[in-house]
MDTraj code that builds the backbone (N, CA, C; nanometers):
import mdtraj as md
import numpy as np

residues = "MET THR LEU ASN ASP LEU GLU TRP ARG ASN GLY ARG TYR PHE ALA LEU PHE GLN ARG ILE ARG VAL VAL SER GLU ARG GLY ALA LEU ARG LYS SER SER ARG SER LEU SER HIS LEU LEU MET SER SER CYS TYR VAL LEU GLN LEU ILE ASN TRP SER MET LEU LEU THR ARG CYS LEU GLN GLU LEU LYS GLU LEU ALA ALA LEU ALA TYR ARG ASP THR THR ASN GLU ASN ARG GLU PHE TRP LYS ASN GLU MET GLY GLN ALA LEU ARG ASP ILE GLN ARG VAL TYR ASP GLU LYS LEU GLU ASP THR ARG GLY ASP VAL GLU THR TYR TYR ASN LEU LYS VAL ARG SER VAL PHE".split()
xyz = np.array([
    [-5.1031, 18.8344, 14.1106],
    [-5.1201, 18.9508, 14.0251],
    [-5.1891, 18.9080, 13.8968],
    [-5.2786, 18.9959, 13.8602],
    [-5.3527, 18.9675, 13.7377],
    [-5.2899, 19.0418, 13.6220],
    [-5.3377, 19.0091, 13.5076],
    [-5.2895, 19.0756, 13.3875],
    [-5.3230, 19.2242, 13.3903],
    [-5.4379, 19.2606, 13.4416],
    [-5.4779, 19.4022, 13.4524],
    [-5.3833, 19.4779, 13.5454],
    [-5.3455, 19.4157, 13.6566],
    [-5.2520, 19.4803, 13.7496],
    [-5.1171, 19.5050, 13.6824],
    [-5.0707, 19.4061, 13.6100],
    [-4.9426, 19.4209, 13.5400],
    [-4.9501, 19.5298, 13.4333],
    [-5.0594, 19.5340, 13.3608],
    [-5.0764, 19.6391, 13.2590],
    [-5.0834, 19.7766, 13.3241],
    [-5.1533, 19.7848, 13.4394],
    [-5.1644, 19.9123, 13.5101],
    [-5.0259, 19.9584, 13.5574],
    [-4.9478, 19.8666, 13.6151],
    [-4.8117, 19.9005, 13.6591],
    [-4.7244, 19.9400, 13.5402],
    [-4.7367, 19.8653, 13.4349],
    [-4.6609, 19.8951, 13.3142],
    [-4.6958, 20.0360, 13.2653],
    [-4.8238, 20.0725, 13.2666],
    [-4.8681, 20.2067, 13.2266],
    [-4.8095, 20.3144, 13.3174],
    [-4.8098, 20.2878, 13.4481],
    [-4.7526, 20.3853, 13.5428],
    [-4.6034, 20.4024, 13.5204],
    [-4.5312, 20.2914, 13.5026],
    [-4.3870, 20.2987, 13.4778],
    [-4.3574, 20.3710, 13.3465],
    [-4.4390, 20.3425, 13.2467],
    [-4.4201, 20.4092, 13.1176],
    [-4.4435, 20.5598, 13.1314],
    [-4.5496, 20.6005, 13.2052],
    [-4.5772, 20.7427, 13.2263],
    [-4.4634, 20.8084, 13.3045],
    [-4.4139, 20.7374, 13.4067],
    [-4.3015, 20.7904, 13.4847],
    [-4.1778, 20.8062, 13.3968],
    [-4.1519, 20.7067, 13.3144],
    [-4.0396, 20.7139, 13.2223],
    [-4.0549, 20.8332, 13.1274],
    [-4.1739, 20.8565, 13.0756],
    [-4.1987, 20.9693, 12.9850],
    [-4.1722, 21.1024, 13.0551],
    [-4.2182, 21.1150, 13.1804],
    [-4.1944, 21.2399, 13.2554],
    [-4.0453, 21.2617, 13.2790],
    [-3.9745, 21.1552, 13.3140],
    [-3.8297, 21.1662, 13.3357],
    [-3.7606, 21.2063, 13.2062],
    [-3.8020, 21.1493, 13.0947],
    [-3.7425, 21.1821, 12.9649],
    [-3.7663, 21.3286, 12.9292],
    [-3.8888, 21.3785, 12.9540],
    [-3.9211, 21.5182, 12.9235],
    [-3.8370, 21.6120, 13.0086],
    [-3.8251, 21.5810, 13.1379],
    [-3.7458, 21.6656, 13.2276],
    [-3.5987, 21.6652, 13.1852],
    [-3.5457, 21.5486, 13.1500],
    [-3.4047, 21.5431, 13.1089],
    [-3.3839, 21.6162, 12.9767],
    [-3.4813, 21.6098, 12.8856],
    [-3.4694, 21.6846, 12.7595],
    [-3.4722, 21.8347, 12.7841],
    [-3.5546, 21.8787, 12.8789],
    [-3.5568, 22.0225, 12.9137],
    [-3.4216, 22.0671, 12.9684],
    [-3.3646, 21.9837, 13.0570],
    [-3.2331, 22.0168, 13.1122],
    [-3.1270, 22.0221, 13.0042],
    [-3.1327, 21.9267, 12.9118],
    [-3.0356, 21.9267, 12.8019],
    [-3.0546, 22.0488, 12.7144],
    [-3.1800, 22.0880, 12.6921],
    [-3.2080, 22.2062, 12.6103],
    [-3.1552, 22.3330, 12.6781],
    [-3.1745, 22.3438, 12.8093],
    [-3.1216, 22.4604, 12.8820],
    [-2.9692, 22.4650, 12.8729],
    [-2.9074, 22.3475, 12.8908],
    [-2.7623, 22.3418, 12.8830],
    [-2.7158, 22.3794, 12.7423],
    [-2.7851, 22.3289, 12.6397],
    [-2.7509, 22.3633, 12.5022],
    [-2.7655, 22.5128, 12.4791],
    [-2.8736, 22.5680, 12.5308],
    [-2.8980, 22.7115, 12.5139],
    [-2.7873, 22.7931, 12.5799],
    [-2.7484, 22.7532, 12.7010],
    [-2.6406, 22.8243, 12.7696],
    [-2.5093, 22.8118, 12.6927],
    [-2.4832, 22.6913, 12.6435],
    [-2.3594, 22.6699, 12.5679],
    [-2.3583, 22.7546, 12.4416],
    [-2.4705, 22.7583, 12.3705],
    [-2.4783, 22.8391, 12.2489],
    [-2.4631, 22.9876, 12.2805],
    [-2.5263, 23.0305, 12.3888],
    [-2.5139, 23.1704, 12.4285],
    [-2.3690, 23.2039, 12.4607],
    [-2.3028, 23.1154, 12.5315],
    [-2.1620, 23.1365, 12.5656],
    [-2.0762, 23.1422, 12.4395],
    [-2.1005, 23.0496, 12.3468],
    [-2.0247, 23.0500, 12.2221],
    [-2.0499, 23.1772, 12.1419],
    [-2.1742, 23.2216, 12.1387],
    [-2.2082, 23.3442, 12.0670],
    [-2.1355, 23.4635, 12.1265],
    [-2.1354, 23.4743, 12.2581],
    [-2.0685, 23.5874, 12.3224],
    [-1.9173, 23.5788, 12.3024],
    [-1.8632, 23.4603, 12.3087],
    [-1.7192, 23.4447, 12.2862],
    [-1.6825, 23.4868, 12.1447],
    [-1.7645, 23.4466, 12.0488],
    [-1.7338, 23.4830, 11.9104],
    [-1.7511, 23.6327, 11.8890],
    [-1.8515, 23.6946, 11.9534],
    [-1.8680, 23.8406, 11.9430],
    [-1.7463, 23.9118, 12.0007],
    [-1.6993, 23.8645, 12.1133],
    [-1.5836, 23.9245, 12.1785],
    [-1.4598, 23.9134, 12.0897],
    [-1.4366, 23.7956, 12.0354],
    [-1.3209, 23.7744, 11.9491],
    [-1.3322, 23.8596, 11.8232],
    [-1.4528, 23.8681, 11.7678],
    [-1.4741, 23.9500, 11.6485],
    [-1.4426, 24.0965, 11.6761],
    [-1.4857, 24.1473, 11.7908],
    [-1.4543, 24.2859, 11.8259],
    [-1.3041, 24.3058, 11.8432],
    [-1.2383, 24.2108, 11.9062],
    [-1.0924, 24.2214, 11.9217],
    [-1.0231, 24.2224, 11.7856],
    [-1.0705, 24.1392, 11.6946],
    [-1.0116, 24.1358, 11.5602],
    [-1.0348, 24.2687, 11.4893],
    [-1.1569, 24.3234, 11.5012],
    [-1.1863, 24.4516, 11.4371],
    [-1.0964, 24.5624, 11.4911],
    [-1.0803, 24.5652, 11.6230],
    [-0.9962, 24.6700, 11.6820],
    [-0.8498, 24.6491, 11.6446],
    [-0.8069, 24.5263, 11.6371],
    [-0.6683, 24.4996, 11.5966],
    [-0.6439, 24.5448, 11.4534],
    [-0.7422, 24.5190, 11.3670],
    [-0.7283, 24.5629, 11.2280],
    [-0.7244, 24.7151, 11.2202],
    [-0.8081, 24.7809, 11.2990],
    [-0.8087, 24.9269, 11.3013],
    [-0.6751, 24.9796, 11.3509],
    [-0.6230, 24.9201, 11.4570],
    [-0.4939, 24.9628, 11.5102],
    [-0.3835, 24.9406, 11.4069],
    [-0.3865, 24.8274, 11.3395],
    [-0.2856, 24.7980, 11.2374],
    [-0.2914, 24.9001, 11.1254],
    [-0.4135, 24.9329, 11.0820],
    [-0.4293, 25.0314, 10.9750],
    [-0.3768, 25.1688, 11.0186],
    [-0.4085, 25.2089, 11.1402],
    [-0.3610, 25.3389, 11.1894],
    [-0.2088, 25.3407, 11.2025],
    [-0.1538, 25.2320, 11.2520],
    [-0.0080, 25.2264, 11.2651],
    [0.0602, 25.2295, 11.1288],
    [-0.0017, 25.1666, 11.0301],
    [0.0543, 25.1704, 10.8947],
    [0.0533, 25.3131, 10.8399],
    [-0.0564, 25.3843, 10.8633],
    [-0.0618, 25.5238, 10.8190],
    [0.0440, 25.6079, 10.8895],
    [0.0636, 25.5803, 11.0187],
    [0.1657, 25.6536, 11.0928],
    [0.3056, 25.6235, 11.0388],
    [0.3292, 25.5000, 11.0009],
    [0.4598, 25.4656, 10.9430],
    [0.4816, 25.5392, 10.8115],
    [0.3753, 25.5480, 10.7326],
    [0.3862, 25.6213, 10.6062],
    [0.4145, 25.7694, 10.6317],
    [0.3458, 25.8252, 10.7300],
    [0.3711, 25.9658, 10.7643],
    [0.5135, 25.9836, 10.8184],
    [0.5592, 25.8879, 10.8968],
    [0.6952, 25.8958, 10.9512],
    [0.7969, 25.8905, 10.8383],
    [0.7711, 25.8049, 10.7393],
    [0.8630, 25.7970, 10.6255],
    [0.8685, 25.9310, 10.5529],
    [0.7536, 25.9955, 10.5385],
    [0.7525, 26.1279, 10.4750],
    [0.8272, 26.2300, 10.5606],
    [0.8082, 26.2210, 10.6904],
    [0.8729, 26.3177, 10.7798],
    [1.0246, 26.2989, 10.7813],
    [1.0708, 26.1748, 10.7766],
    [1.2144, 26.1504, 10.7832],
    [1.2865, 26.1874, 10.6537],
    [1.2120, 26.2050, 10.5465],
    [1.2747, 26.2491, 10.4216],
    [1.3164, 26.3955, 10.4285],
    [1.2508, 26.4683, 10.5144],
    [1.2833, 26.6101, 10.5297],
    [1.4241, 26.6219, 10.5874],
    [1.5013, 26.7143, 10.5338],
    [1.6429, 26.7218, 10.5701],
    [1.6709, 26.8154, 10.6874],
    [1.5793, 26.9031, 10.7220],
    [1.6104, 26.9967, 10.8305],
    [1.5866, 26.9296, 10.9656],
    [1.6787, 26.9561, 11.0553],
    [1.6682, 26.8969, 11.1892],
    [1.5454, 26.9459, 11.2633],
    [1.5126, 27.0710, 11.2446],
    [1.3967, 27.1279, 11.3139],
    [1.2675, 27.0564, 11.2718],
    [1.2520, 27.0349, 11.1427],
    [1.1325, 26.9648, 11.0940],
    [1.1308, 26.8188, 11.1390],
    [1.2469, 26.7538, 11.1370],
    [1.2538, 26.6154, 11.1826],
    [1.2132, 26.6028, 11.3286],
    [1.2638, 26.6938, 11.4099],
    [1.2321, 26.6916, 11.5524],
    [1.0822, 26.7166, 11.5735],
    [1.0275, 26.8116, 11.4980],
    [0.8850, 26.8409, 11.5081],
    [0.8028, 26.7162, 11.4745],
    [0.8365, 26.6475, 11.3652],
    [0.7605, 26.5301, 11.3239],
    [0.7783, 26.4139, 11.4200],
    [0.8961, 26.4004, 11.4788],
    [0.9158, 26.2937, 11.5773],
    [0.8213, 26.3147, 11.6951],
    [0.8139, 26.4383, 11.7416],
    [0.7252, 26.4689, 11.8536],
    [0.5788, 26.4475, 11.8149],
    [0.5429, 26.4932, 11.6961],
    [0.4053, 26.4768, 11.6494],
    [0.3696, 26.3286, 11.6358],
    [0.4613, 26.2516, 11.5809],
    [0.4353, 26.1094, 11.5620],
    [0.4242, 26.0375, 11.6969],
    [0.5103, 26.0727, 11.7889],
    [0.5032, 26.0119, 11.9218],
    [0.3708, 26.0421, 11.9889],
    [0.3278, 26.1690, 11.9780],
    [0.1986, 26.2070, 12.0371],
    [0.0836, 26.1349, 11.9663],
    [0.0911, 26.1250, 11.8348],
    [-0.0146, 26.0559, 11.7592],
    [-0.0224, 25.9089, 11.7997],
    [0.0928, 25.8449, 11.8166],
    [0.0935, 25.7045, 11.8603],
    [0.0316, 25.6892, 11.9991],
    [0.0657, 25.7795, 12.0890],
    [0.0074, 25.7726, 12.2235],
    [-0.1434, 25.7945, 12.2185],
    [-0.1874, 25.8892, 12.1351],
    [-0.3315, 25.9147, 12.1220],
    [-0.4041, 25.7931, 12.0657],
    [-0.3466, 25.7343, 11.9633],
    [-0.4093, 25.6165, 11.9032],
    [-0.4159, 25.5018, 12.0030],
    [-0.3100, 25.4819, 12.0767],
    [-0.3084, 25.3744, 12.1761],
    [-0.4133, 25.4001, 12.2844],
    [-0.4259, 25.5252, 12.3270],
    [-0.5242, 25.5596, 12.4297],
    [-0.6665, 25.5351, 12.3787],
    [-0.6951, 25.5815, 12.2571],
    [-0.8284, 25.5626, 12.1991],
    [-0.8572, 25.4140, 12.1800],
    [-0.7582, 25.3401, 12.1333],
    [-0.7740, 25.1957, 12.1139],
    [-0.8052, 25.1276, 12.2468],
    [-0.7306, 25.1619, 12.3508],
    [-0.7536, 25.1015, 12.4822],
    [-0.8927, 25.1351, 12.5352],
    [-0.9351, 25.2615, 12.5176],
    [-1.0681, 25.3026, 12.5638],
    [-1.1773, 25.2247, 12.4905],
    [-1.1649, 25.2164, 12.3594],
    [-1.2671, 25.1462, 12.2811],
    [-1.2665, 24.9971, 12.3123],
    [-1.1499, 24.9416, 12.3346],
    [-1.1415, 24.8008, 12.3698],
    [-1.2106, 24.7747, 12.5035],
    [-1.1887, 24.8616, 12.6005],
    [-1.2535, 24.8462, 12.7303],
    [-1.4046, 24.8641, 12.7182],
    [-1.4480, 24.9634, 12.6378],
    [-1.5920, 24.9824, 12.6160],
    [-1.6533, 24.8588, 12.5532],
    [-1.5883, 24.8069, 12.4525],
    [-1.6388, 24.6873, 12.3843],
    [-1.6401, 24.5689, 12.4796],
    [-1.5339, 24.5525, 12.5554],
    [-1.5277, 24.4421, 12.6513],
    [-1.6420, 24.4546, 12.7522],
    [-1.6663, 24.5740, 12.8014],
    [-1.7761, 24.5958, 12.8954],
    [-1.9113, 24.5655, 12.8329],
    [-1.9314, 24.6108, 12.7074],
    [-2.0576, 24.5840, 12.6384],
    [-2.0798, 24.4349, 12.6193],
    [-1.9756, 24.3648, 12.5776],
    [-1.9876, 24.2209, 12.5541],
    [-2.0145, 24.1471, 12.6848],
    [-1.9457, 24.1862, 12.7919],
    [-1.9679, 24.1205, 12.9209],
    [-2.1099, 24.1462, 12.9714],
    [-2.1588, 24.2690, 12.9557],
    [-2.2950, 24.3015, 12.9978],
    [-2.3960, 24.2201, 12.9181],
    [-2.3767, 24.2146, 12.7879],
    [-2.4673, 24.1381, 12.7021],
    [-2.4643, 23.9902, 12.7393],
    [-2.3459, 23.9386, 12.7633],
    [-2.3315, 23.7983, 12.8006],
    [-2.4025, 23.7715, 12.9326],
    [-2.3830, 23.8581, 13.0315],
    [-2.4477, 23.8388, 13.1617],
    [-2.5992, 23.8438, 13.1483],
    [-2.6508, 23.9349, 13.0666],
    [-2.7951, 23.9418, 13.0456],
    [-2.8464, 23.8149, 12.9790],
    [-2.7731, 23.7644, 12.8807],
    [-2.8147, 23.6415, 12.8129],
    [-2.8127, 23.5229, 12.9097],
    [-2.7091, 23.5156, 12.9906],
    [-2.6990, 23.4058, 13.0850],
    [-2.8138, 23.4129, 13.1863],
    [-2.8469, 23.5325, 13.2336],
    [-2.9593, 23.5473, 13.3279],
    [-3.0909, 23.5094, 13.2626],
    [-3.1077, 23.5438, 13.1351],
    [-3.2344, 23.5114, 13.0698],
    [-3.2483, 23.3615, 13.0461],
    [-3.1372, 23.2902, 13.0341],
    [-3.1429, 23.1448, 13.0164],
    [-3.1834, 23.0778, 13.1459],
    [-3.1332, 23.1288, 13.2577],
    [-3.1662, 23.0686, 13.3862],
    [-3.3047, 23.1105, 13.4247],
])
top = md.Topology()
chain = top.add_chain()
for i, resn in enumerate(residues, 1):
    res = top.add_residue(resn, chain, resSeq=i)
    for name in ("N", "CA", "C"):
        top.add_atom(name, md.element.get_by_symbol(name[0]), res)
traj = md.Trajectory(xyz[None], top)
């Protein structure tokens, strides 16, 4: 083997190494992109859950305040009326909260699936 042959082989190996490095960097970039997309969707989902929890907490606090006002009333008829109203209001709030939570969960899952498909 001559020096030219060795240099030629060295050049081929170096080019092959460069191609392998580029391909592995692309794979790492895709994996990073998928990981970031997953983290973004997870954080969006958690943020929505926190927002809905805060809304539910605020509504329940208002209901407690209304209940305190209702229980101050001394007539049995008014107390019974407010108990029924408060129970219905709690059920309505829970239903609306559950609906919005499911809508948000569906939106986040759809967005996540679209992002994952666009990465692949």
